[in-house]
N, C-alpha and C positions, 0 to 999 in steps of 0.2 A: 218396261220402265219408261219408254218414250211417251206413251200416252199420259202418264202422271206428270212428267216434266212439262208437257204441252199444257195440261190443265192448270198447273201451278203458275206457269208464265202468263196464261190468259187471266187468271184471277189477279195476279199482281199488276199486270198491265191495266186491266179494267179498273182496279182500285185506284191506281195512280191517275189515270185519265178522268175517272169520276171525281176525284179530289180536285184536280185542276179545273174541271168544268164547274164544279160547285163553288170553288173559290172565285172564279171569274164571274159567275152569275151573282153571287153575293156582293162582289165588288161593284158591279154595275147597279145593283139595287141600292146599295149604300150611297153611291155618288148621286144617283137620281134623287134619293130621299133628301140628301143634303142640299141639293139645288132647290128642291121644292121648299124646304124650310127657310133657305136664304130669301127666296121670293116672298114667302109669307111674312118673314121678319121685316123685310123692306116695306111691304104694304102696311104692316102694323105700325112701324115707325112713322111712315108718312101720315097715317091716320091720326096718330097721337100728336104729331107736330101740328096738323091742321086743327085738331081740337084745342090744343094749347093756344094757338093763335086766336081762335074764335073766343075762347075764354078770356084771353087778355084784352081783346077788343071790347068784349062785353063789359069787363071790369072798368076799362077806361071810359066807356060811355056812361056807366053808372056813376063813376067818380065825377065826371063833368056835370052830370045832372045834379048831384048832391052839392057840388060847388055852386052851381047856379041857384039852387034852392037856398043855400046859406046866404048868398049875396042878396037875393030878393027878400029874404026874411029879415036881413039886417037893415034894409032900406026903409 
């Protein structure tokens, strides 16, 4: 009877420790993935803001050109 009790306790202990280890590993993977995604999102937002500023500057330059062209054509 003692060998079967020892076997069951080993199986139960191994299952519990394996579950804890698996949970810990997945937790670490998830937090690392979230940090990577936050960094990628920050880079993406910075790039989009930079593009928006460039588009706005380009639009303002074209608007000034058209205003000058209208003034010159009116003269």
